[in-house]
Every structure is written in C-alpha cells, then in structure tokens.
N, C-alpha and C positions, 0 to 999 in steps of 0.2 A: 381365319384366326391368325393374326400377325403376332409373331413372337421373336424376339431376338435370341439367336442361338449362340452359345459360347462354346468354342471348340478348344479344349486344352491341347497343347502340343507336346505333352508328356515330357516337359523339361525337368526331369527329376534329378539331374546331376548335382544341383546345388545342395542337395541333402547330404552329400557324402564328405564334406570337407573335414578332414582330420577327425573322423569319428572312430568307430570301433575297429577300423582297419589298423589303427595305431597299436592295438593289442595283438601284435605279432605272436605267433604260436610259441616261438622260443622265449620271447620276453615274458609272456604270461607264465610259462612253465617255471622260469627263474623266479618270478615274483611270488608264485604260489608257495615257494619254500624259502622266502627271503631271509627269515631268521637264521636258518641253517647256513645259508651262504654268507651272511654277515659274520657269523662266528668263524667260518672257515677261511675267509679272505683277510689278509693282513691289511690293517689300516694304513693308508698312504699309497697303496697300489692303485693302478687304474681300474683293476677289477673291483676293488672295494668301492671306489667312488661311483663306478657304473652301477653296481648293485644298489647302492644307496640312492642314486639318482632314479633308478626304476622304482624303488620303494616309494620315494617321495612323489614321483609322477603318478603312479596308480592310486596313491592315497589322496591325490588332489593338492599336495603341497608343492606347487610348481616353482615357487621361489627357491625352496631347498633343492628341488630336483635340478634347477638351472645351475645353482652353485656347484653341485656335484658333477654335472656333465661338463662344466667349464674346467673343473680339475682334471677330468678324464682327458679333455682335449688339450690341456696344457702339457700332459705327458705324451699324448698321441693325437696330433691334429688330424689324422686320417681315420679316426675311429668313426666309421660310418653310422653305427647305431646311435652314438651320442649326438652326432650331427643331426640325425633324423629327429630325435626327440627335442633337440633344441629348436628345430624348425617348427615342430608342433607347438611348443610353448610360446614362441614368438607369434605364431599365427593366432593362437588363442588370445594373446594380448593385443591383437590388432596391429602388430608391427610386421606388415607384409614384406617390407624391404629386407629385414633381417631373416624372415622366414624363407624368402627366396635364396638368400645367400647361403644359409645353412643347408637347405634342401638340395641346392645345386652342388654344394660341396659333398654331401652324402652320396649323390648320384655319381659324382666323379670318383669318389673313393671306392664305390662298388658299382661298376657299370652294368653288371648283370642283374641288379636288383629291380624287379618289376614294380614294386610298391613305391620306390623312390621316384621313378619316372611318372607314375600315376599321380602322385601327390604334387609333382611339379605342374602337371596339367590342371589339377584342381586349383592350384594357386593362380595360374593364369586366368582361369574362369572367375575366381573371386576378385581378381584385379581388373575385370572387364577387358581381357585380352583374348577373345575367343579364337582368333586366327592362330595365335601361338599355341593355344591349347589343342587346336585341330592338328597342328604339325606334330605335337607330341603324341597324340592319339594315333595318327597315321603311322608314325614310326613304331609305336607299340604294336599295332595291328600287323605290321609286316613281320615283326619278331614273334608274335604270339597269335597266329591266325585262328586258333581253336578257342580262344577266350571270347565267348559270346557276349559278355557284358561290354566289351570294347566296341562291338558293332553297334549296340544300342546307344551307348554314350556318344559315339561319333556321329551316329545318325541324328541324335538330338542336337548336337552342335551344328550340323549341316542345316537342320530345320530352323534353328535359331537364326542362322545366317541367310535363311531362305535360299539355300543351294539345294533345291528340290531334286534335281537330277542325280546328284551324288547321294542324297538320302535314299532315293529309290534304288540306286545301284547297290547300296549297302543292304537294303531291305531284301533284295533278290538274293544276295549272298547269305543272309541269315536264314532265309527259307530253304536254300540249298543245303545248308548244314543241319538245321533243326526241323525243317518242315514248316508248313503254314500253321499258325496258331492264332488265338484271340489277339495276342499282342501285336503280331505282324499285320494281321488284318486291320486292326485299329490304327496302326501306324499308316498303312496305305490309305485308309479312309481320311485321316487327318491331312495327309499330303494332298489328296484330291480336293479337299475343302480349301486348303491354302491356294490351290491352283484355280479356285473359283468353279470347280466342277461338281457342284452340289447335286445336280440331277443325275450325273454319272455315278456319284458316290452312294446314292440311295440304294440301288440294287446290291452293291457290295455290302452295305450295312444290313440290309434285309437278310442276305445269305449268312452273314456273320451272326446275326441274332438267332437264326435257326440252328446254327451249329454250336454257338456258344451263348446261350440265353442268359447272360449275366445282367444284373441290374444296370450296370454302366452302359452296356451295349443297347439294351432295351430303351433306356432313357434317351440316349442319343437318337435312336430311331424315332422315338416319340417326338423329340424336338424337331426332327426333319419333317415329320408329318404336320406338326404344329406350324412350322414355317410356311408350309404350302396350304395352310388353312384347312387341313383335314383333321378336325378335332376328334372325330370318332376313332380313327386309327391311332391318333396320338394318345387318347385316353386309354385305349386297349393296351398300348405298349407300357404306359405308366403303371397301369393296374398290374400287369404281369411283373414289372420290375418290383413293385411293392409286395407282391405275393412272394417273390424270391427273397426280398429283404424288407420287412415292414418298417425299418428305420432308415431306409435310403432316402435322404433328404432331397436330392435333386429330382427324384421321381415324385415325391410328395408335392414339391413345388409345382411340377408340371401338372399334376392332378388339379391343384388349386387354380392354376391359370385357366384350365379348360372350364372348370365350374364357374369361374368369374366371367368368362366370355359368354357362357350359357345363362348367366344371371341366376345361377343356383347358389344364392349367397349363403344359405345355411351350411351347405356342404363346403363351400369355399372357405368360410371362416373356421370351420372345423379343421380343414387341412392346413390352413395358415397358422392355426394355433400350434399344431404339431411342428410346423416349420420354424416358428419363432421360438419354440421351447428348446430347439437344438442348441447345444453348447457352442457349436462352431458358427452359428449364425449371428452376425453383428447387426443389431437394430439400426435403422437409418437415422 
C-alpha cells in the first residue's frame, strides 16, 4: 500500500506574534482598575496618558491608544512600555518597519526586559529574516538558560533552516534539563525523517508509541507502516488512535485509505464522510 506521508516539523512559533504576551502582568493589573487610576492621575501628565493608552489598547481602540502613547512619548521618549505598545499597534496594522523601530527603541530603553527581545525575534520571523531571529534567540538563551521555551523555539528555527546538527544539539540540552518526553521524542523522529532515515526512525516511533500512545504518535506510526505497505499494522495503529480520540481526523483518514486499498468501499465511504464533515477539512 503506497501512501504519501506528511511530516510536520512543528513550526509553531508563528502563532505567537504579539498575542496574549502583550498582556503583561503589571499592565493587566493597572487596566483592571483603570477607572480608579483615571480619577487619581492628573490630566496632562504622562501617567494619565499612559493609563488612557492602556485603556484604549485593551478595549481595542487602537487609534485612541496610539494618540495617548504618542503624548506619553512626547514627554518621555524613553518610556519603554509606551514604545512597546506602539510597536504592537504598528505590527497589528501591518507596518513592520515602524514596529521594528518602536520595539528596538523599547529594548534599548530597558535592556534587561526579556519580552522586548523576544518580540524583536518574532518580528524578524514575520519579516522572513530567520537568521536574525536565530541570533536574537541565541543571545536570549545565553542569558536565560533555564527557559525551556527558548530551546524549542530555537530548535524550530534550526529545523526550518535545515541546520539539523544544531537542532539535535539543542534537543540533547532539552533532555538533559527536562528529561525525555513525547515532545522531544517526536522532535527527534522529525529530524531523522528530514535526514531521510525513515527506517531508522521507525523503531524510535514504535518505542515512543508504547511509552506515549497519543493519537498523534499512533497515527504517524500508522503512516510509516502504510508507507511500507503493511496495511494490517497501519490499520491497527489508526484504530488505536481513534479509540483514544474518536474525532481525530488524521487517523480517520488513515483508516479510510486502508479500506480503499482493500476495496472495502462501504467502510471507506463511511470513514470519508466523517472526514469530510470535519470543520477544518477543505473540500477539493
């Protein structure tokens, strides 16, 4: 049974651009009692405009927020938090050049702020400049060696650049710190697949499926069996994955493919109807 296998390389970092990270704990605390602060701050001061800017920002009134933060920066051009939110606003408006300018200024105003540096890396990724993003991440990792998210993000960047040796080195570091896990095992499997070592990757995935029998791992193992035309073992893996999660679409699709190859069309159409009914499946 011949089947094309798709191996995702876990490039999840694009999901993080200027998201809930912007809700810094201190800013959220200030916003939660914004009416009180507005009453206690004298209009015309930078504190007043900053609080008003936060209020507008978190209420989604970005034009008003930008006006307020500009008034803050007019009084204090080194106000790092106002610079940070201005960068967020410009990024949201698609103005990456201005977002870079404001975020870089925020990072210079407070060189110890981890989040400002991280957002600069995100901007580089959004601007298709992965090598510059890698440089920022490497610098952050040297300063914050216990932040495990940095290892995964940097490993993803290495994978995207196909620098597999560096990705493997980072993977070893992660496992030294946190131990072997489903995530690190899956990373290692993906790297081996990228190296064209599918036969060597199979024992790793079998062991991983025994230790962490998640629908995702079981489905990938089923795909490997399907690729080597072992439809019985492939179907067993897909069935186990569906038993774990009856709505796991990749496993349902795998089942359907096996039944199609076996010419068991009644069951094939039954599985394909479940597949096509899924909200995330786009009809051809």
